[in-house]
N, C-alpha and C positions, 0 to 999 in steps of 0.2 A: 455421315449424320441421318441422310435418310432414312437408312435402313433402322437404326436406332429410333429413330421418331414413330415410324411406321410400326415397330414394337410394343411400343408405349399408347399408340395410339388406339390397338389393339385389343389393349388390355382387358376390356370389357365391353360387353353390347348393353345396351339400355330398352332398347327397341323389340317386341315380340308380335307375330302374327297371330298368336293365340286369342281364341277369342274371349275366353273368361279369366286374363288375368291381367287386361289392360286398363289404364289409367291416362288423363288427361296432364300436361303439364310443359312447362316452357324448358327447351332444351337449348344450347348451345348449338350455331352452326358457324361455317367457312366465315361469314362477314357480318354475324349480327345471334339474332336468336329466333326461335319459332314456336308457337304452340301446334304439340301433337297431340293425338291421342289414342298412340299405341304403345306407350310407356311401359314395362314393366314393373309390375309390383312387385316391390321389393321383397327378398326374403331376411331373414333374422336370423342372427347369430344370440348365445346365451345373452348377450350381453346389451342385448337391444329390443326395443322396442317399436311396433309400428303406430303410425298416426294417422289419423284422418285431421287433415289442415284446415284451421277456421283463416288463418289470415300469415301472412309473411311479410317480414321488412325486406325493403331494397336494399342494398348498399352498394357504394362506387366499385367496390373490388368484384362485385357479380362483373358488372360488364368489362372492368377494366382485366380481369385475368384471362379473359379469351384471347388478347391481342400478345398475349407472352407464348410464344413456342413451348408446345407440350405440357403448358398448365391444364389444359381439358381436354376429353377424348371426345370424337365425333358424338351429336345427340347427348352428352351428360346433361342431367337434370339441372337445373340453374336453382341457385338461392339457398343461404346458410342460416336463417334464425324463422322460427316459426311458432304458432303456437295451434293446439290443437288434442284432439279427443283420443286416448289409447283403444286401440282395435286391437290390437294383438299383441303378446308378449314373446318373446323368444328364449323362454325358460320357464317349466311349468315346475312348481313346490322346490323344494330343497334351499341351499343356503342362501341364493342368489338373491330371493323375497325377502329374506329378512337383512340382508344389507342393504336393499334397494327396496322397499315395499310401494312396487307400482303396481297399480290392479287396472284390467281392462275397466273402460268408463272414465279413468281420470283424466281430467283436463292438465295438460304442460305445456310449460313454454322451454324454449331452449335455442341453441344451435345444432346444426347436422353438416356432413360433411358435404352433403348435395341434393339438390332437391326440395326446399321450403316452397318453391313455387309450383308443387303438383298437388293431387288431389290427395295422394298418400305419401309420408316421408318414413323413412328407417331412421332413428334415434338413439343414438348411446344411452344408455342409463345413469353415466355419470356428467351428460353435458346438458341435462334439461331436470325442471323441478317444477312443482304443483303450481297452477297457476290459483290465486287467490279468486274467491268466489265472485268479489267484487270488482274485479280485473276486467274492461271490456278488450276484448280480443285484441282490437288494434294498439292497445297499449301494451299488451302482453307481448306482441309481435316486435312491437318498438324498441324493447328492453335489451334484449340479450347482447348485442355488437356493441352500441354506442354505450349501454351501463357497463358491459364488462371492461369496454377501454378504459372509462374512466377510472371505475373501481380499483383495475392492476396497474394503471398510471398513478393514482395517487398512494396505493400501496406500498409500491415497489420504492417508490420515493421519499417513503416513511414522511407523509403529508400529514399533520398532525394540527391541534389546536394550536391558534396564534400564529400560523404559518401565514404566507400572504401569496397570492395567486393573481396571475394575469393570463386571461384568455383569449387569445387572437382568433375572429371567426366564431364567437359564441353562439352563433344562429345555425352551426352544424350540431346534426344529432349528438354526436360525441362532447363537444363543447359545451352545449346545456347540459351534460351528466358531469361533465367536468366540473362545471360553476355549482348545481346542485350539489352535488357530493360535497365538493370542499364545504358549502356553507352545512350542511350537517354535520362534518367535523370540526366545527366553529371557526375556521378559518379568519386568522388575525383582519386578512382585508382582502375584498374580491372584485377586482376590476376586468370588463371586458370591453373589447372593441371588433368592432365591424364594420364594414361599409356602408354607406349612406341608406342605400334601399333596404339593407335590412335593420336597423337601427331600432324600428319600431316591434320588432318581434322581440328584441331584449328584454322589452318591458315587464314580459310575462316571468324572467329568469327573478323578479325581485334585488335586483343589484342597484344599488344607487351611485354608481359611477361607471359610465359608460361612453365610450370615446369613438369618435368618428376617424375611422382610417385614413381617410381622404382629405383632412381639417387639417393637421400637422404630422412630424412624424411620430412615431410612441417615444423615442428618445429626448424630443423636446418636450412633450405633453407632460410627460412624469420624470421630468429633470430632475435629479436629485432624490428618487425615489426608488428603492430595490423589491426584489420579491424572489422568494425560494423558490418558484416554479412558474414557469410560462410556458403556454401550451398553445402553441400553433396549429389551427384545424386549417389554415389556407394554403400553404405553400407547396406546390410543389413538387419534385424530385427533379426536373428537370429545370425549375427555376435556379439555380445553383449560382456561385460565382466560381472564379478560375480556380481560387484554393479548395471548391468543393463544398464553401458553406452554404446553407440557405441565406439568399437574400435578407430576412426574415431573422434568420438566426443573429448575422452578425448587426443588424440593425438596434437587436436588442442587448446587445452582450453589455454595452453598461447600465442594462436596468436589474441586474441579475446578481443578487445578495452574494455573501462568500459561502462557499457551498450550493450553491442555488443550480438549478437544471432547465437548462432550453428543452422543450419535448416536442419534436416535430412528429404530427402523427402520419403524415404522407413522406416516410423517410425513402432517401435513395435505396437500392437494393446491398449496398455493402453494409449500411447502417443495419438493413433488418437481420441481415447473417449474425453481426454482432451482437441484435437483441437474440438472436436463438442461443446463443453462446449464454448470455446474460442469464435466460430463463432457464436454463439445464442449471448452471452453476450458482445461481442465484446472487451474481455480481454483476456491476455494470463495468462492461469492458468498451465500451464507449469511448471516444476522444472525451478531453476533462468538461463538463458542464453539460455536457447532452445526454439525451435519452430518445425511447422512441416506444409504442407499444406495438407488440404482436399478442393479439388475443388467444389466449388459452381458456376455452369451455370449463367451469367448473359449478356442477350444482349446487355446491355448496353455499358460492359468491352469489350465482342469480337466485338463489333462496332468499338472501340478505336483499338484493333490491327487492324483489317482491313482497317481503314485509318491510321494507322502507314504504312501498308505494299505498299496503293496506292501512298504514299507518297514517296516510295522509301527509307523508314526508317528502314523496318523491313521483314526478310526474314528468312524462317524456312530450314533448311538444310534437305536433303531427302538422304536417305540410298539409297532405289530403289522403284518403282511403280510395283508391281505383279498383275497378273491377276486374275479375279474372279472364281478361280478355288479352290477346296478342296485342293488338293496337295500342290498348291504354297502358300495358306494363311497358313497351317500349319507349314510349313518349313518355313514361316516368323515370326511365333510366336516361333518358335525353337531358330531361329536366333539372337531373341530379347531375350528369357531367355538366353543365354549365353553370352550376354551383349558384344556384337561383330558388334554393327550397328554404321554407325557413321552418325545420321540422322535419320528422322521419316521414318518407313514404311508403306505405302500408297498401297491400294488397288482400281482398276479402276475398279468399279462395273459394270458403263455402258457409253457409250461416249454420250458426251456434245453435243448437238445441240441447235445452237443459232436459235432462232427464231426471 
């Protein structure tokens, strides 16, 4: 096992001693993260573009995955969503330009495999889309992960006009996106619930019914009512009962309509494996009445999110925007871990220059 781990951890070198191709960025260390100024400027394949990063969104998974053996390499750059300006193309001419007409100077938003918290990042053309001119960089950086989580969760579960949804932990960035996108789909009923200290943040979502999770159990507050989709943005995988269910899942079973689904965003590893299979075959292979989301970046879906923003129909709540500094970024991740955020945490990596 140690030999295998060593081989995997040596699979790529991210830092360089060459003076002409260095950049600054956050990287993983054994115990935390740190900012370094000797990252390699990434090279491109013919399906990629090089982006100068304006801003990056922070996600709990960024910090969480460093604690999983073999998930990250030493000095691997941190961050999976960003917005910025295209500086270089991985292709010159040919059909790929017509298939995905990105040009140097275009402003784009989307997801990356790693390095969103760097001065420059490589992005797959299929995982990004154009940023609307009216969209502030902090909004653009906040959209990809949370926006696609909701979009794909609703789409996979065939959520449509007239259906009812309950979002637990709606102050979470993904929770807010579930609420807003369900409203755009003309949901028959949208109910949100959260802890007392976050109830004030839910007022911005435009929902008539807001429940205090500490005031009474949901099954009691909503007795006699059912929902087609219940989204749990709060429970953690380790908070499970002996039979393997999330506590909130068990508590909400009486609230599920016939054929309804309980969706846990922070699912256990076995549920995530099942979701990988479901994504591959297009069918839910989870236990009856259960689902989760593993985001698959798709440019056409991000384009839809951007269009909704441009039409004034969709906006992501922002908790705060912090500077591109090691201490500020680590502090922001600590805040995310405590679940005290009221919206998305964003890092301003560089100033946007309009050409």
